Residue, then its C-alpha position, 0 to 999 in steps of 0.5 A: m865702896a862708901s856712898n858719897i851722898i851727904s845727908d847730915t847737913i840737912d836741917e831736920t828742925y827746919p822749918v820751925a812750927g809756929i813762926d815765919n821761917d826764912t825761905q833760905g832754909f828751904r832753899d838750903n835743904f832742897n839744894i842738899i836733897k837735890t845734890g844727894l839725888t844727883t849723887a845717888k843717880s850717878e852711883i846707882t847708874d854705876l852699880q847697874a853698869n858695873t856689877p854682876k847680875t843674877n838675871a843677865t850675863s856678866s863680865f868681870n873684865n878680867n878682874t880677879i875673883s878670890n876666896v870663892n866657893f863654887l857650887s853646881s857650876s859648869k863650863a860652857t859647851t858647844v856642839t858642832n856638826v863639822l860634816g864637810d869642813t876642812a878647818v874649824t876655829l875654836s874660841f876660848n871666848t865661846s866655850h871651854y868644851f867643844r864636841l865636833e861631830n861627823i868628821n868625814q875628812p882631814m881637818t885643821v882645828t885652830l885654837d883661838d882667843w886665849p886669855e892674856t899671858q900668865q893666865a892658865a886656860e884649857i879647852i876640852i875637845h871631843f871628836n866623833g867620826n861619821g863612818s867614812g873612815t879614820q880622819a886626821v885632825t891637825f891642831a894649830s893655835d892663833g899666831a905662830a904657836n909652839i904646840y907640844t903633845d904629851g908623847n902618847a903614840v896616838w900623835t903624829n906631830r900635831a895630828i891625831n886620828v879620829p876613828a871612823s865610827a860615830d860610836q867612838s870618841i877621841v877626847v883631847k885637852a889643850w891648854t896654855l899659860d902664855d896667850g896661846a904662844t905655847v899650847f900643850l895637847q894631852y890625849l885623854g882617851t878613846y871612849v867607846l859607846t857600850v850598850 
């Protein structure tokens, strides 16, 4: 965006040395300078408010970023101790990778705050038990969502069993294309700690 600061109307030759100069020329130049500074202040304020920062969290307000090359980027991760919880809500606005630890009873995981329709979004959920027996985790989504599983035998409707052992992890991917009205669940695997 080009700046709206106008500087080419300043009379650079004024005042003229060695003669009695009319004060109107001073006033004209100062007025142009003042108008330019006012415009600069407005433009700088806009830049400070609406451009990404390298020293602060920046929101692009759902605008498209195209033709970009990411290097050394990562996804926000949240680790939560859910000991004793029967229901947990996971927000897409908070994280894209959730690790739920110490699952010790059946629980419902609700997926929330999906982005707008026509935007693909996915969340990875990593589950660990705490030795108190296998527990069923049932999935829900904000609103009356249609939830589809990948057909793997580990699913019972919208539920998957988390092993009792804290040394075993179940990992599931959830994604949507329509603001969570339809959510797809994929069993990514059971991972066992080996030493």
